[in-house]
MARVOZA-94849 format. One record per atom (N, C-alpha, C, O): residue number from 1; x, y, z. Coordinates in Angstrom, 3 decimals, always signed. Atoms other than C-alpha are relative to their C-alpha. Example, Ala and Ser with C-alpha at 12.3 -4.5 7.8 and 13.67 -1.06 7.14 Angstrom:
> 1 | +0.890 | -1.190 | +0.000
> 1 | +12.300 | -4.500 | +7.800
> 1 | +0.900 | +1.200 | +0.000
> 1 | +1.936 | +1.181 | +0.665
> 2 | -0.820 | -1.190 | -0.060
> 2 | +13.670 | -1.060 | +7.140
> 2 | -0.770 | +1.090 | +0.730
> 2 | -0.261 | +2.198 | +0.899
This chain:
> 1 | -0.585 | -1.116 | +0.891
> 1 | +2.528 | -22.361 | +4.927
> 1 | +1.152 | -0.520 | -0.597
> 1 | +1.556 | -1.626 | -0.239
> 2 | -0.889 | +0.673 | +0.877
> 2 | +5.273 | -22.783 | +2.418
> 2 | +0.800 | +0.470 | -0.373
> 2 | +0.318 | +1.582 | -0.591
> 3 | -1.455 | -0.761 | +0.380
> 3 | +8.594 | -21.499 | +1.350
> 3 | -0.673 | +0.651 | -1.330
> 3 | -0.639 | +1.875 | -1.451
> 4 | +0.578 | -0.174 | +1.184
> 4 | +6.754 | -21.451 | -2.126
> 4 | -0.973 | +0.912 | -0.175
> 4 | -1.929 | +0.873 | +0.600
> 5 | +1.431 | -0.997 | +0.250
> 5 | +4.389 | -18.627 | -3.507
> 5 | -0.488 | -0.618 | -1.153
> 5 | -0.054 | -1.575 | -1.794
> 6 | +0.983 | +0.259 | +1.519
> 6 | +1.986 | -18.825 | -6.322
> 6 | +1.244 | +0.469 | -1.027
> 6 | +2.031 | +1.402 | -0.868
> 7 | -1.027 | -0.249 | +0.846
> 7 | +4.158 | -19.167 | -9.414
> 7 | -0.405 | +1.417 | -1.230
> 7 | -1.601 | +1.692 | -1.129
> 8 | -0.073 | -1.098 | +0.645
> 8 | +4.368 | -15.990 | -12.086
> 8 | -1.229 | -0.465 | -0.733
> 8 | -1.442 | -1.593 | -1.178
> 9 | +1.487 | +0.490 | +1.572
> 9 | +0.846 | -15.830 | -14.443
> 9 | +0.652 | -0.178 | -0.932
> 9 | +0.572 | -1.274 | -1.488
> 10 | -0.362 | -0.212 | +1.119
> 10 | +2.803 | -14.719 | -17.038
> 10 | +0.915 | -1.184 | -0.329
> 10 | +0.572 | -2.096 | -1.081
> 11 | -0.933 | +1.256 | +0.324
> 11 | +5.767 | -17.088 | -17.112
> 11 | -0.089 | -0.944 | +0.302
> 11 | +0.503 | -1.811 | -0.340
> 12 | +0.179 | +1.456 | -0.463
> 12 | +4.712 | -19.841 | -15.207
> 12 | +1.435 | -0.188 | +1.202
> 12 | +1.432 | -1.213 | +1.883
> 13 | -1.447 | +0.199 | -0.472
> 13 | +8.658 | -19.292 | -13.357
> 13 | -0.800 | -0.140 | +1.345
> 13 | -1.919 | +0.340 | +1.523
> 14 | +0.270 | +0.320 | -1.486
> 14 | +8.420 | -20.587 | -9.457
> 14 | +0.229 | +1.222 | +0.907
> 14 | +1.235 | +1.853 | +0.583
> 15 | -0.393 | -1.188 | -0.606
> 15 | +8.467 | -17.754 | -7.048
> 15 | -0.222 | -0.171 | +1.828
> 15 | -1.275 | -0.469 | +2.392
> 16 | -0.223 | +0.285 | -1.617
> 16 | +9.456 | -17.996 | -3.123
> 16 | -0.448 | +1.663 | +0.603
> 16 | -0.392 | +2.816 | +0.175
> 17 | +0.720 | -0.633 | -1.083
> 17 | +7.877 | -16.337 | -0.321
> 17 | +1.481 | +1.053 | +0.412
> 17 | +2.650 | +0.693 | +0.273
> 18 | -1.547 | -0.527 | -0.347
> 18 | +10.447 | -13.459 | +0.945
> 18 | +0.209 | -0.663 | +1.493
> 18 | +1.345 | -0.942 | +1.876
> 19 | -0.020 | +0.351 | -1.162
> 19 | +9.523 | -14.708 | +4.420
> 19 | -0.868 | -1.572 | -0.009
> 19 | -1.985 | -1.780 | -0.485
> 20 | +0.293 | +1.543 | -0.021
> 20 | +9.254 | -18.786 | +5.101
> 20 | -1.874 | -0.089 | +0.594
> 20 | -2.749 | -0.855 | +0.189
> 21 | +1.493 | -0.020 | -0.462
> 21 | +5.799 | -17.836 | +7.147
> 21 | -0.827 | +0.503 | -0.608
> 21 | -1.974 | +0.244 | -0.246
> 22 | +0.900 | -0.376 | +0.504
> 22 | +4.244 | -16.066 | +4.906
> 22 | -0.893 | -0.872 | -1.216
> 22 | -0.594 | -1.924 | -1.781
> 23 | +0.856 | +1.008 | +1.113
> 23 | +1.258 | -17.047 | +2.417
> 23 | -0.320 | +0.969 | -1.189
> 23 | -1.277 | +1.742 | -1.228
> 24 | -0.116 | -1.015 | +1.566
> 24 | +2.006 | -15.230 | -1.295
> 24 | +0.666 | +0.903 | +0.742
> 24 | -0.158 | +1.583 | +1.353
> 25 | -1.200 | -1.606 | -0.327
> 25 | +4.682 | -12.483 | -0.054
> 25 | +0.894 | -0.632 | -1.171
> 25 | +1.839 | -1.311 | -0.769
> 26 | -0.968 | +0.391 | +1.136
> 26 | +6.420 | -13.407 | -3.499
> 26 | +1.483 | +1.185 | +0.228
> 26 | +1.608 | +2.295 | +0.746
> 27 | -1.538 | -0.885 | -0.247
> 27 | +10.215 | -12.135 | -3.605
> 27 | +0.035 | +0.027 | -1.549
> 27 | -0.206 | -0.898 | -2.325
> 28 | -0.133 | -0.682 | +1.300
> 28 | +10.797 | -9.947 | -6.761
> 28 | -0.744 | -0.558 | -1.117
> 28 | -0.447 | -1.174 | -2.140
> 29 | +1.557 | +0.285 | +0.595
> 29 | +6.932 | -10.169 | -7.679
> 29 | -0.852 | +0.963 | +0.360
> 29 | -0.554 | +1.977 | +0.990
> 30 | +1.144 | -1.319 | -0.624
> 30 | +3.798 | -8.214 | -7.116
> 30 | -1.282 | -1.268 | +0.094
> 30 | -1.669 | -1.982 | -0.832
> 31 | +1.753 | +0.862 | -0.124
> 31 | +0.463 | -10.338 | -6.000
> 31 | -1.081 | +0.921 | -0.324
> 31 | -0.844 | +2.088 | -0.014
> 32 | +0.964 | -0.785 | +0.699
> 32 | -2.598 | -8.838 | -7.515
> 32 | -1.189 | -0.966 | +0.567
> 32 | -1.197 | -2.197 | +0.578
> 33 | +1.705 | +0.706 | -0.515
> 33 | -6.407 | -9.684 | -6.006
> 33 | -0.656 | +0.843 | -0.274
> 33 | -0.220 | +1.994 | -0.315
> 34 | +0.899 | -0.387 | +0.523
> 34 | -9.328 | -8.786 | -7.101
> 34 | -1.164 | -0.746 | +0.533
> 34 | -0.901 | -1.883 | +0.924
> 35 | +1.271 | +0.513 | -0.235
> 35 | -13.008 | -9.647 | -6.230
> 35 | -0.540 | -0.076 | -1.401
> 35 | -1.661 | -0.585 | -1.413
> 36 | +0.282 | -0.074 | +1.320
> 36 | -13.469 | -9.371 | -9.896
> 36 | -0.695 | +1.496 | -0.278
> 36 | -0.708 | +2.437 | +0.516
> 37 | +0.757 | -1.163 | +0.712
> 37 | -15.471 | -6.749 | -12.175
> 37 | -1.233 | -0.646 | -0.484
> 37 | -1.464 | -1.855 | -0.502
> 38 | +1.201 | +0.389 | +0.498
> 38 | -18.713 | -6.762 | -13.569
> 38 | +0.103 | -0.350 | -1.973
> 38 | +0.647 | +0.551 | -2.613
> 39 | -0.341 | +0.371 | +1.300
> 39 | -18.544 | -8.153 | -17.278
> 39 | +1.242 | -0.957 | -0.423
> 39 | +1.646 | -1.381 | -1.506
> 40 | -1.013 | +1.589 | +0.255
> 40 | -15.834 | -10.857 | -16.504
> 40 | -1.162 | -1.247 | -0.103
> 40 | -2.149 | -1.410 | +0.614
> 41 | +0.696 | +1.379 | -0.269
> 41 | -17.140 | -14.442 | -17.684
> 41 | +1.342 | -0.715 | +0.723
> 41 | +1.416 | -1.869 | +0.300
> 42 | -0.904 | +0.688 | -0.384
> 42 | -14.114 | -15.632 | -15.898
> 42 | -0.314 | +0.104 | +1.839
> 42 | -0.657 | -0.782 | +2.621
> 43 | +0.230 | -0.232 | -1.498
> 43 | -14.387 | -13.918 | -12.346
> 43 | -0.871 | +0.864 | +0.278
> 43 | -1.086 | +1.651 | -0.645
> 44 | +0.855 | -1.016 | -0.089
> 44 | -16.834 | -11.847 | -10.844
> 44 | -0.713 | -0.287 | +1.279
> 44 | -1.937 | -0.395 | +1.209
> 45 | +0.581 | +0.701 | -1.373
> 45 | -17.338 | -13.023 | -6.627
> 45 | -1.077 | +0.977 | +0.532
> 45 | -0.658 | +2.133 | +0.605
> 46 | +0.871 | -0.200 | -0.490
> 46 | -20.278 | -11.983 | -5.304
> 46 | +0.044 | -0.068 | +1.783
> 46 | -0.878 | +0.348 | +2.483
> 47 | +0.040 | +0.883 | -1.051
> 47 | -19.604 | -13.257 | -2.191
> 47 | +1.375 | -0.025 | +0.980
> 47 | +1.766 | -0.935 | +1.711
> 48 | -1.398 | -0.273 | -0.949
> 48 | -16.216 | -11.627 | -0.521
> 48 | +1.152 | -0.905 | -0.167
> 48 | +2.025 | -0.999 | +0.696
> 49 | -1.067 | +0.769 | +0.447
> 49 | -13.984 | -14.054 | -2.380
> 49 | +1.104 | +0.495 | -1.280
> 49 | +0.824 | +0.845 | -2.427
> 50 | -1.115 | -0.819 | +1.054
> 50 | -10.698 | -12.831 | -4.182
> 50 | +0.291 | -1.078 | -0.969
> 50 | -0.235 | -2.186 | -0.855
> 51 | -0.777 | +0.374 | +1.119
> 51 | -8.715 | -13.956 | -7.327
> 51 | +1.528 | +0.337 | +0.472
> 51 | +1.918 | +1.471 | +0.749
> 52 | -1.217 | -0.837 | -0.523
> 52 | -5.253 | -13.845 | -6.295
> 52 | +1.115 | -0.487 | -1.228
> 52 | +0.948 | -1.575 | -1.778
> 53 | -1.064 | +0.594 | +0.944
> 53 | -2.161 | -14.211 | -8.769
> 53 | +1.180 | +0.998 | +0.105
> 53 | +1.128 | +2.178 | +0.453
> 54 | -1.418 | -0.789 | +0.019
> 54 | +1.817 | -13.364 | -9.170
> 54 | +0.169 | +0.558 | -0.978
> 54 | -0.530 | +0.192 | -1.923
> 55 | -0.495 | -0.264 | +1.024
> 55 | +3.478 | -11.408 | -11.405
> 55 | +1.319 | +0.301 | -0.062
> 55 | +1.521 | +1.326 | +0.590
> 56 | -1.541 | -0.024 | -0.692
> 56 | +7.296 | -11.500 | -11.250
> 56 | +0.428 | +1.316 | -0.829
> 56 | -0.004 | +1.779 | -1.885
> 57 | -0.721 | -1.443 | +0.215
> 57 | +9.362 | -8.357 | -11.499
> 57 | +0.738 | +0.130 | -1.516
> 57 | +0.634 | +1.180 | -2.149
> 58 | -0.066 | +0.070 | +1.478
> 58 | +10.836 | -9.325 | -14.962
> 58 | -0.927 | +0.383 | -0.960
> 58 | -0.835 | +1.155 | -1.914
> 59 | +0.940 | +0.083 | +1.053
> 59 | +7.818 | -9.884 | -16.437
> 59 | -1.127 | +1.476 | -0.100
> 59 | -1.742 | +1.767 | -1.125
> 60 | +0.181 | -1.488 | +0.002
> 60 | +6.458 | -6.345 | -15.585
> 60 | +0.732 | +1.002 | -0.434
> 60 | +0.243 | +1.961 | -1.030
> 61 | -1.099 | -0.738 | +0.961
> 61 | +9.515 | -4.733 | -16.724
> 61 | +0.078 | -0.405 | -1.778
> 61 | +0.593 | +0.549 | -2.361
> 62 | +0.260 | +0.471 | +1.197
> 62 | +9.108 | -6.302 | -20.292
> 62 | -1.192 | +0.341 | -0.764
> 62 | -1.204 | +0.220 | -1.989
> 63 | +0.896 | -0.915 | +0.466
> 63 | +5.950 | -4.596 | -20.816
> 63 | -0.817 | +0.919 | +0.786
> 63 | -1.922 | +0.672 | +1.269
> 64 | +0.317 | -0.957 | -0.826
> 64 | +5.558 | -1.505 | -19.122
> 64 | -1.267 | +0.789 | -0.701
> 64 | -2.195 | +1.284 | -0.061
> 65 | +1.295 | -0.585 | +0.719
> 65 | +3.133 | -0.106 | -22.002
> 65 | -0.960 | -0.936 | +0.268
> 65 | -1.998 | -0.715 | -0.355
> 66 | +1.422 | +0.683 | -0.174
> 66 | +0.725 | -2.636 | -20.897
> 66 | -0.383 | +0.341 | +1.929
> 66 | -1.200 | -0.234 | +2.649
> 67 | +0.311 | -0.345 | -1.604
> 67 | +0.767 | -1.081 | -17.106
> 67 | -0.550 | +1.345 | +0.169
> 67 | -0.082 | +2.301 | -0.449
> 68 | +0.006 | -1.349 | -0.201
> 68 | -0.873 | +1.731 | -15.828
> 68 | -0.077 | +0.082 | +1.376
> 68 | -0.356 | -0.903 | +2.059
> 69 | +0.256 | -0.055 | -1.519
> 69 | -0.909 | +3.305 | -12.321
> 69 | -0.723 | +1.147 | +0.239
> 69 | -1.067 | +1.894 | -0.677
> 70 | +1.652 | -0.703 | -0.905
> 70 | -3.582 | +5.385 | -9.833
> 70 | +0.723 | +0.257 | +1.152
> 70 | +1.400 | -0.637 | +1.661
> 71 | -0.079 | -0.569 | -1.343
> 71 | -2.844 | +7.422 | -6.821
> 71 | -1.456 | -0.068 | +0.265
> 71 | -2.433 | +0.234 | -0.421
> 72 | +1.236 | +0.388 | -0.480
> 72 | -5.373 | +6.393 | -4.662
> 72 | -0.099 | +1.023 | +1.380
> 72 | -1.050 | +1.760 | +1.638
> 73 | +0.318 | -0.887 | -1.049
> 73 | -4.691 | +8.158 | -1.520
> 73 | +1.654 | +0.553 | +0.323
> 73 | +2.680 | +0.043 | -0.128
> 74 | -1.315 | -0.396 | -0.264
> 74 | -1.834 | +10.348 | +0.022
> 74 | +0.365 | -0.582 | +1.538
> 74 | -0.467 | -0.746 | +2.430
> 75 | +0.129 | +0.283 | -1.677
> 75 | -0.263 | +9.231 | +3.326
> 75 | -0.130 | +1.230 | +0.968
> 75 | +0.324 | +2.338 | +0.680
> 76 | -0.733 | -1.414 | -0.886
> 76 | -0.244 | +11.621 | +6.225
> 76 | +0.462 | -0.219 | +0.707
> 76 | +0.315 | -1.319 | +1.239
> 77 | -0.949 | +0.031 | -0.541
> 77 | +2.236 | +12.516 | +8.037
> 77 | -0.007 | +1.093 | +1.271
> 77 | -0.331 | +2.235 | +0.943
> 78 | -0.296 | -0.853 | -0.918
> 78 | +2.831 | +14.252 | +11.579
> 78 | +1.216 | +0.207 | +0.465
> 78 | +1.888 | -0.717 | +0.924
> 79 | -1.682 | -0.372 | -0.584
> 79 | +6.160 | +16.090 | +12.563
> 79 | +0.723 | -0.586 | -1.076
> 79 | +1.815 | -0.993 | -0.681
> 80 | -0.559 | +0.306 | +1.254
> 80 | +7.205 | +14.968 | +8.796
> 80 | +0.485 | -1.182 | +0.040
> 80 | +1.192 | -1.372 | -0.950
> 81 | -0.157 | +1.060 | -0.009
> 81 | +7.784 | +11.603 | +9.715
> 81 | -0.828 | -1.051 | +0.337
> 81 | -0.785 | -2.080 | -0.337
> 82 | +0.930 | +0.923 | -0.433
> 82 | +5.144 | +9.748 | +11.595
> 82 | -1.234 | +0.050 | -0.962
> 82 | -2.049 | +0.954 | -1.149
> 83 | +1.559 | +0.156 | +0.771
> 83 | +2.475 | +8.251 | +9.245
> 83 | -1.183 | -0.232 | +1.274
> 83 | -1.098 | -1.008 | +2.226
> 84 | +1.109 | +0.102 | -0.718
> 84 | -0.777 | +8.736 | +10.948
> 84 | -1.591 | -0.094 | -0.662
> 84 | -2.631 | +0.012 | -0.011
> 85 | +0.912 | +0.361 | +0.404
> 85 | -3.170 | +8.064 | +8.480
> 85 | +0.037 | +0.027 | -2.047
> 85 | +1.050 | +0.013 | -2.746
> 86 | -0.573 | -0.438 | +1.869
> 86 | -3.917 | +8.565 | +4.126
> 86 | -1.621 | +1.113 | +0.228
> 86 | -2.411 | +1.490 | +1.093
> 87 | +0.908 | -1.414 | +0.572
> 87 | -6.199 | +11.185 | +2.563
> 87 | -0.387 | -0.868 | -1.427
> 87 | +0.461 | -1.004 | -2.309
> 88 | +0.723 | +0.324 | +1.153
> 88 | -8.466 | +9.514 | -0.119
> 88 | +0.295 | +0.946 | -0.927
> 88 | +0.061 | +2.098 | -0.561
> 89 | +0.114 | -0.681 | +1.318
> 89 | -7.790 | +10.985 | -3.577
> 89 | -0.595 | -0.644 | -1.249
> 89 | -0.537 | -1.862 | -1.421
> 90 | +0.528 | +0.561 | +1.205
> 90 | -9.463 | +10.580 | -6.864
> 90 | +0.821 | +0.382 | -1.084
> 90 | +0.496 | +1.432 | -1.639
> 91 | -0.911 | -0.332 | +1.121
> 91 | -6.889 | +10.780 | -9.438
> 91 | -0.211 | -0.754 | -1.356
> 91 | -0.997 | -1.682 | -1.164
> 92 | +0.504 | +0.667 | +0.887
> 92 | -7.307 | +9.404 | -12.605
> 92 | +1.263 | -1.029 | -0.432
> 92 | +2.374 | -0.623 | -0.091
> 93 | -0.524 | +0.980 | +0.784
> 93 | -5.552 | +6.559 | -14.285
> 93 | +0.781 | +0.276 | -0.878
> 93 | +0.333 | +0.742 | -1.925
> 94 | -0.976 | -0.342 | +1.342
> 94 | -2.098 | +6.931 | -16.308
> 94 | +0.560 | -1.055 | -0.017
> 94 | +0.608 | -1.969 | +0.805
> 95 | -0.911 | +0.924 | +0.785
> 95 | +0.014 | +5.158 | -18.545
> 95 | +1.306 | +0.095 | +1.393
> 95 | +1.425 | +1.098 | +2.097
> 96 | -0.879 | +0.455 | -0.960
> 96 | +2.994 | +3.642 | -16.048
> 96 | +0.800 | +0.860 | -0.437
> 96 | +0.702 | +1.302 | -1.582
> 97 | -1.236 | -0.747 | +0.347
> 97 | +6.081 | +5.676 | -15.872
> 97 | +1.006 | -0.448 | +0.879
> 97 | +2.191 | -0.354 | +0.561
> 98 | -0.976 | +0.343 | -0.661
> 98 | +7.556 | +4.214 | -12.823
> 98 | +0.459 | +0.931 | +1.075
> 98 | +1.127 | +0.656 | +2.071
> 99 | -0.258 | -1.437 | -1.224
> 99 | +7.815 | +7.679 | -10.887
> 99 | -1.266 | +0.072 | +0.674
> 99 | -2.378 | +0.235 | +0.172
> 100 | +0.763 | -0.196 | -0.883
> 100 | +6.225 | +7.749 | -7.660
> 100 | -0.689 | +1.323 | +0.341
> 100 | -0.043 | +2.371 | +0.306
> 101 | +0.592 | -1.328 | -0.438
> 101 | +3.734 | +10.378 | -6.575
> 101 | +0.150 | -0.142 | +1.578
> 101 | -0.531 | -0.821 | +2.347
> 102 | -0.061 | +0.223 | -1.419
> 102 | +5.377 | +11.111 | -3.223
> 102 | -0.577 | +1.370 | +0.814
> 102 | -0.045 | +1.809 | +1.834
> 103 | +0.395 | -0.938 | -0.684
> 103 | +3.149 | +14.039 | -2.408
> 103 | -0.951 | -0.503 | +1.499
> 103 | -1.921 | -1.261 | +1.508
> 104 | +1.078 | +0.489 | -1.270
> 104 | +1.573 | +13.539 | +1.206
> 104 | -0.518 | +1.472 | +0.809
> 104 | -0.046 | +2.609 | +0.790
> 105 | +0.201 | -0.969 | -1.356
> 105 | -0.014 | +15.547 | +3.888
> 105 | +0.175 | +0.264 | +1.204
> 105 | -0.255 | -0.471 | +2.092
> 106 | -0.812 | -0.206 | -1.218
> 106 | +1.723 | +17.256 | +6.568
> 106 | -1.281 | +0.435 | +1.167
> 106 | -2.044 | +1.339 | +0.824
> 107 | +0.867 | -0.677 | -0.929
> 107 | -0.586 | +17.848 | +9.738
> 107 | +0.801 | +0.476 | +1.244
> 107 | +2.024 | +0.380 | +1.353
> 108 | -0.652 | -0.365 | -1.390
> 108 | +0.181 | +19.115 | +13.124
> 108 | -0.669 | -0.578 | +0.887
> 108 | -1.834 | -0.897 | +0.651
> 109 | +0.397 | +0.931 | -0.902
> 109 | -0.223 | +17.315 | +16.269
> 109 | -1.209 | +0.368 | +0.726
> 109 | -1.820 | -0.498 | +1.352
> 110 | +1.615 | +0.267 | -0.172
> 110 | -3.511 | +18.823 | +17.134
> 110 | -1.108 | +0.004 | -0.640
> 110 | -2.223 | -0.033 | -0.119
> 111 | +0.569 | +0.546 | +1.088
> 111 | -4.870 | +18.338 | +13.896
> 111 | -0.143 | -1.707 | +0.187
> 111 | -0.981 | -2.160 | -0.592
> 112 | +0.088 | +1.178 | +0.136
> 112 | -4.457 | +14.425 | +14.815
> 112 | -1.348 | -0.570 | +0.327
> 112 | -1.453 | -0.581 | +1.553
> 113 | +1.171 | +0.736 | -0.271
> 113 | -8.017 | +12.657 | +14.854
> 113 | -1.046 | +0.702 | +0.091
> 113 | -1.931 | +0.303 | +0.848
> 114 | +0.395 | -0.608 | +0.481
> 114 | -9.659 | +15.332 | +13.639
> 114 | -1.329 | -0.244 | -1.023
> 114 | -1.342 | -1.306 | -1.646
> 115 | +0.816 | +0.765 | +1.428
> 115 | -12.675 | +15.064 | +11.038
> 115 | +0.251 | +0.841 | -1.454
> 115 | -0.465 | +1.732 | -1.910
> 116 | -0.070 | -0.843 | +1.131
> 116 | -11.349 | +16.292 | +7.979
> 116 | -0.171 | -0.703 | -1.436
> 116 | +0.147 | -1.891 | -1.486
> 117 | +0.977 | +0.683 | +1.399
> 117 | -12.868 | +15.391 | +4.218
> 117 | +1.010 | -0.797 | -0.188
> 117 | +2.166 | -0.377 | -0.133
> 118 | -0.790 | +0.968 | +0.881
> 118 | -11.406 | +12.213 | +2.871
> 118 | +1.000 | -0.996 | +0.769
> 118 | +1.527 | -2.045 | +0.398
> 119 | -1.260 | +0.452 | -0.987
> 119 | -9.087 | +11.400 | +5.705
> 119 | -0.307 | -1.563 | +0.732
> 119 | -1.481 | -1.933 | +0.733
> 120 | +0.396 | +1.538 | -0.864
> 120 | -9.086 | +7.690 | +7.715
> 120 | +1.658 | +0.427 | +0.727
> 120 | +2.729 | +0.854 | +0.296
> 121 | -1.071 | -0.132 | -1.458
> 121 | -6.813 | +7.917 | +10.968
> 121 | +0.583 | -1.695 | -0.034
> 121 | -0.025 | -2.538 | -0.694
> 122 | -0.225 | +1.409 | -0.253
> 122 | -4.900 | +4.510 | +11.896
> 122 | -0.320 | -0.005 | +1.026
> 122 | -0.309 | +0.938 | +1.817
> 123 | +0.088 | -0.023 | -1.076
> 123 | -5.928 | +2.594 | +14.291
> 123 | +0.256 | +0.140 | +1.322
> 123 | -0.522 | +0.114 | +2.275
> 124 | -0.978 | -0.380 | -1.463
> 124 | -3.295 | +3.293 | +17.024
> 124 | +0.157 | +1.564 | -0.042
> 124 | +1.166 | +2.046 | +0.474
> 125 | -0.093 | -1.439 | -0.019
> 125 | -3.750 | +6.916 | +16.563
> 125 | +0.641 | +0.820 | +1.293
> 125 | +1.635 | +1.524 | +1.468
> 126 | -0.395 | -0.541 | -1.836
> 126 | -3.768 | +7.828 | +20.464
> 126 | +1.390 | -0.137 | +0.746
> 126 | +2.001 | +0.537 | +1.575
> 127 | -1.201 | +0.469 | -0.471
> 127 | -0.947 | +5.950 | +20.951
> 127 | +0.895 | +0.796 | -0.636
> 127 | +1.698 | +1.460 | +0.020
> 128 | -0.788 | -0.599 | +1.070
> 128 | +0.710 | +7.373 | +18.052
> 128 | +0.419 | +1.526 | +0.430
> 128 | +1.555 | +2.000 | +0.442
> 129 | +0.220 | -1.574 | -0.551
> 129 | -0.315 | +11.101 | +19.379
> 129 | +0.719 | -0.114 | +1.042
> 129 | +1.796 | +0.478 | +0.980
> 130 | -1.064 | +0.038 | -1.457
> 130 | +1.196 | +10.268 | +23.023
> 130 | +1.491 | +0.165 | -0.078
> 130 | +2.248 | +0.813 | +0.646
> 131 | -1.404 | +0.192 | -0.040
> 131 | +4.394 | +9.288 | +21.635
> 131 | +0.542 | +1.521 | -0.751
> 131 | +1.712 | +1.871 | -0.593
> 132 | -0.281 | -1.046 | +0.840
> 132 | +4.653 | +12.347 | +19.567
> 132 | +0.330 | +1.331 | +0.772
> 132 | +1.404 | +1.921 | +0.891
> 133 | +0.081 | -0.772 | -1.219
> 133 | +3.521 | +14.771 | +22.099
> 133 | +1.195 | +0.177 | +1.264
> 133 | +1.794 | +1.211 | +1.559
> 134 | -1.194 | +0.349 | -0.560
> 134 | +6.044 | +13.167 | +24.587
> 134 | +1.456 | +0.161 | -0.719
> 134 | +2.380 | +0.451 | +0.041
> 135 | -1.269 | -0.334 | +0.772
> 135 | +9.028 | +13.528 | +21.910
> 135 | +0.085 | +1.375 | -0.122
> 135 | +1.110 | +2.055 | -0.057
> 136 | -0.447 | -1.659 | +0.135
> 136 | +8.206 | +17.004 | +21.436
> 136 | +0.249 | +0.571 | +1.200
> 136 | +1.030 | +1.520 | +1.137
> 137 | +0.105 | -0.838 | -1.077
> 137 | +7.822 | +18.064 | +25.084
> 137 | +1.922 | -0.344 | +0.602
> 137 | +2.638 | +0.434 | +1.233
> 138 | -1.480 | +0.272 | -0.263
> 138 | +11.523 | +16.207 | +25.511
> 138 | +0.792 | +0.488 | -0.797
> 138 | +1.982 | +0.310 | -0.535
> 139 | -1.098 | -0.962 | +0.918
> 139 | +13.082 | +18.401 | +22.608
> 139 | +0.471 | -0.935 | -0.934
> 139 | +1.396 | -0.443 | -1.580
> 140 | -0.282 | +0.945 | +0.534
> 140 | +13.545 | +15.257 | +20.777
> 140 | -0.324 | +0.149 | -1.772
> 140 | -1.457 | +0.049 | -2.243
> 141 | +0.474 | +0.489 | +1.599
> 141 | +13.760 | +15.123 | +16.743
> 141 | -1.121 | -0.695 | -0.036
> 141 | -1.674 | -1.070 | +0.999
> 142 | +0.632 | +0.834 | +0.409
> 142 | +11.477 | +13.307 | +14.930
> 142 | +0.765 | -1.467 | -0.402
> 142 | +1.821 | -1.166 | -0.959
> 143 | -1.197 | +0.521 | +0.058
> 143 | +13.289 | +9.835 | +14.551
> 143 | -0.970 | -1.372 | -0.915
> 143 | -0.435 | -2.434 | -1.231
> 144 | +0.346 | +0.893 | +0.980
> 144 | +10.677 | +7.866 | +12.394
> 144 | -0.743 | -1.469 | +0.494
> 144 | -0.950 | -2.382 | -0.305
> 145 | -0.117 | +1.486 | -0.975
> 145 | +9.829 | +4.869 | +14.750
> 145 | -1.327 | -0.526 | -1.164
> 145 | -1.144 | -1.629 | -1.679
> 146 | +1.101 | +1.279 | +0.476
> 146 | +6.334 | +3.699 | +12.782
> 146 | +0.020 | -0.023 | -1.757
> 146 | -0.949 | -0.171 | -2.503
> 147 | -0.428 | -0.076 | +1.545
> 147 | +7.796 | +3.893 | +9.222
> 147 | +0.330 | -1.297 | -0.698
> 147 | +0.664 | -1.293 | -1.883
């Protein structure tokens, strides 16, 4: 791996990785990945391969009217701090506003791991649940360890 990330797809400027050990974790840019889409004559992988490109923040800022945003899931929090999963949502794509939808789903400790519609729990949920329970028993407040 190298300190160099892929260059900006729009302006061609070189980009550096945030961490030297990273593989395309561009600094001041966003990485975009796609398996392709039906209808593309350039890329529509049917074998799990993705196309990858970066666009620098300056190029994204120049044309916000060409960008859209879409909320795909709400983070699930327990004790208002611990991230324990995601609730998948079906929201429409809207014109880019730059405003983040900060809506979250807050759950109680006894709800962790239960079958809830459209919910995906984190892999280490049992470990997190034990830590939350220990924290509550000790009377300490939430400290946001897993944020």
